[in-house]
N, C-alpha and C positions, 0 to 999 in steps of 0.2 A: 456493412461497416459498423463497428461497434466501439464501445468505450469502456473505460474503467471509472466507476463511481466511487468516490471516497466520502465516507460519512462518519459522523459521530454515532455512538451507540443509540442515543435517543431518537435518531431519525432513520434507522435502518429499514423499518417496515415501510415508511413513507417513500424512501428512495428506491427500495426494491420494486414497489408497485408503480411508482411514477416512471421509472426507467425500464421496467420490464425485465429486471434481473432475475435469473434463476440459479445463479452460482454465487457463492460468497466466501470470503476469507475473513475470519475474525481473529484479531490479535488482542487478547485480553489477559489481565492478571488473574491468578487463580481464585481470588476472592470474589470476583464479579460474575454473576450469573445473569442470563438473559434467555429469551425465547427466540429461536430462529423464526423469521417470518415464514408463513405458510407457502409463499410463492417461491421460496428457495428450496431446491431439491435437497433432501437430506443427504444423499450420497455425493452431492456437489457442494458441501459445506465443510470448509477446513477451519477447525478451531485450534489456534496456537496459543498456548499459555506462556506468557512472558510479561515482565514489567517494562515500563517505559524508562529504561535506564541505559546509559551509554558505556558502562563498564561492569565487569563481573566482580564478585567478592563483596557484595553489599548485604550481608546477612541472609535473611530468608527470601530476598527478592530474586527473581529469575531473570537473568540477563539474556538478551537475544543470543542465540547460538547458531552454529553452522547447520544443525538439524532443522531449525526454524526456517532459515533462508532456503535450504534445500527443499523443504516442503512447499514453500511459496513458489519456487521455480517449477517444481514438478506439477503443482496444481495449475499454474498458469499454462504450462505446456499441454495439459489435458483439457483446458478451457475450449469449448467448441466455438466460441466467439460469435454465435448466432444471437446472443443476448449480452447485455453489459455484464461485466464482472463487478460485483459490489465488494468493496474492501472497507472494513471499519475497525476502529479501536474505541477507546473510551471517549476521547475528544475529537478524533478525526484530524489531529494536528501533527503527530510525530510518527508513530508506528505505521499507521495506515498509509500516509503519503510515501513513506519509505517502501512499503510493500507494493504500492502502485508502481513506483519506479522500477522495482525489481521485476514485477510481472510484465511490464511493458518491454523491458530489455530482454527478458527471457524469451518472449514471443518474437521480438524484433531486435536481434543483436546488432543489426546494421544502424540502428538509431544513433545519432550523435548525442553524447551525454550532455553537453552544454545546452544544446537546443531543447532536449527533452526536459531538463531541469528548469530552464528558463520558462518553458511552457507550464510546468508545474507552478512556478511562482506567479505567473500571469493568471492561472486558474484559481490560485489561492494565495492571497497575501499573508495568510496565517500559517501556512505549512512550514514546519521545521522538521524535515525527515530525520528520524532516529539515526545518529551517526554510527552506532554499532551495527545496526542492520545494514546500513550503506557500506561500511567498511568490509563486512563479511561478504556481501553481494559483489562488491567490486572485485574481490579476489575470486569468488566462485564463478562469476560470469566473465572472468578474464578481461576486465575493463582497464587494467594496467594503471590504476590510479585516476582515471578520467572521471569516474562517477564520484569518487570522494572529492576531487577538486571542484567539480561542478556544483555539488551540494554546498561545499564550503564557500564558493563564490556567491551564492544567493544569500548566505547568512541566515540569521534567525528571522523567522516570520514575525509579524505583528502579534500583539497579545490577542488571544481568542477566548470566546466564551463557550466554545464547544458546540456551536450551533451553525456551522458553516460548511455544509457538504459542497463538494465540487466535482467536476468532471475532468479527468485526464484523458485527452483524446489524441493519441498519436496521429490520427487522421488530420488533425488541425495543423500538424507540422509536416504534412505530405506523406504520411504512411498510413495505409489502411490495415487494420488488424482484424 
């Protein structure tokens, strides 16, 4: 049984080692550089370049796109689940919680959206999943508006300082992944 670890960039090495992760999804803007922790397999590291925005057309910023969500889904489907999947963005508050929900639903489409999203809120009072990633995933994963509604229902998370990694464990809601 394994989990999804959501982390801010500053704590990825610590979280990878602590939880024994060997696969990672990074959601970063193009101007941010970082080093992949050595315990993360190079061929199982997905780097997606996007800004944490909820709509397209904001100058030079890169809005989340269908290709980004498709890559998250494909990567999650290829995750061997023998070790936790580490997902991070700059603060671990918006893009990475959205990607964690997407990965969990890609692997387990039978999950109830409301239950999963409430579990996310319980795991992190700070998480505010990126609404554009969620809307695109809702359509691509054929959630019929349930994922969007569930994320809207939990509302904005508390203010965060970018230092609050958390675990999203579908096993805690009765599903082993």
